[in-house]
Phi, psi and omega in degrees: 000127180282147182290141175301150182292323185224082177243125182232138174257128182240114174275149183068032186293336183277355179283175183304309181289322180301315179296320179292325177297319179303322181292339184267346187232055182295342182278353180267151167273119188246134169246115183259138179238139177191170176279340181223148179295164176292129182292312182269094184290346180296336180295343183268005183298334179266009184235074180298335182257012181299135176244143176231138177223129176286129179211142178244100184292351176282352180255140184304318182298345182297334180295314178295320178300317181292320177301312181298320182291318179297323177291317183296317182277346186052045183298147177253344180219150175230127175247115185259103181248346186298122182192133175275114181259305182251108183298327181292315183290327182270343182080006178263090187268341181278123184295323178295321177294320176302315181298320180296323178286314189283307186269305178297325179296321176296319178298324179292322177298314180296320179295318180298317178297317180298316180297314181298315181291329177292340184244039172092009179290168185236029180285115186257348187210132173233129179240124177243131179264106178271218182196154172300332182299339179297335180284337186109188191242357180220092184253139186289337184200167174301123190266150171269177183293349180274355180298131176302146181274131184221030178305137187210172170067295182280125181309319178303313181293318179297316182291324176295318178299311183293321179294319176303315180294325176299314181295317178300315183294330187258357184303319182290343182277358186271002180075219182280065185224134177269131180248132177243131171247119179255129180245084181284151171281194188299125177291135178231167182136160187301333185266358189280139178222069177248176186304311186289325176287321179298323178300319180282324181290324176077010179285132180284085183274015180297165186269356184271171181297321180297319177297316179296319180298315181294319181295318180298331181263009176072021179287147178239140176273146176286156171279128184260122173220158181291162171298157178115133181300329186298332181284331173287332182270352179301128187262148181228149172249156178221159172223133180290137183298330177292324176295322178297319177297319178295324178295316178300316180296319180300315180296319180299329183276350184281143173279131185285150180235028174088010177291136177271323181212127176234126180244132185226127166284142183227125174209166178292172180284156173092190187276151174294154184253135173292153182303323180302317179292322178301316180294323178295317179298319182284343183067035184252150176279140179250126176252128182266138181232161181287090173075178180296329179298317178299320178294318179297316181297317181295317180291324177299317180293315180297325177293313181296326179280355180074026181267313187251148175263003182264116181284157179299333180295347180277352185308313181300337185269355169240006172243345181263171180250124177215086180260154183237149172270122183252025181301321182296321178297314179301317181295318182294316182286331178056233183294343181272358188306307185285343175279332179272307179266085188274335183262137167286168178301316181291320179296321179297315179295316181299326180295335179293336186238019185303313183291322182294320187272355178280345182259267179285157178292149180298142179276145181285161173296135178288126182268133178224158177292145178293133179231160180294133180289135176276000000 
């Protein structure tokens, strides 16, 4: 039996980005893997041959399952999106369990591809979605892809750093296969629910009764940042999740030229936004606290009370500066750049709050007297 021309295996297919990728690649034969089926089955209307398989990459037997599936489908590409980002939303609250899914699971994907290709497989392309968080939270300047990875504190950032390093270390073991590591900045868009967007959105996504009560009544939490002008001026980049899906689709459609490893920073077009402008776009109130310690204490209390879904460990990632240089992405996309990356950074962020800001007027930044930073 000859291998299909365009067969791709997508891990984490039921996630936000996975579903959007499906909409971008109707010409591919797709085998989707996830721990749970896709909720909106309408997205599969253009995929009469779509296959779905439940798999838990946090478990050791999943490597053998994946090897068997790659052989059976004769896949030519693998897109690895499976990753636990928000423990509350996924229900994976144990950090060790998160690590097994995120880091060990990534190693299993790479091992499965290596085994299949060593034994006559035809996998020509592997794409792994890393994160800007892998770089860390306080960077001296916009970094290129050669910047050492220093993700810390937040389990998500640590796991992205370690998974990124796993993919880099194993890329050469995949044989005649091109490996892509994409490091997107903060995902934005109307459907996004990540730490940095949640801070601006102010919705009490905590798991407790008080959080549910507040959410049902439309209450919003303020964005907490330390005193000091520099925190209002801290700049952020965003990338629209639809642009990320278009980038994945663009890479899948490219004919390979023998690259073993390509690493790309990914962000929207245009200039980074200061936090003050981000809060204005979101229409959220900003409450100033005495230093990062004050923010950690407040978030710890909100977490324990079940009000907020943002852990105290995320503080360095909304008070620090971590901007990226995306020149390599522009160069690779060439004339297709603006067709793939359609949203500017500001447009991507604004789309996250379109429904909220169409009703009441945006609230102004809360003004406070300048105090010494702790």
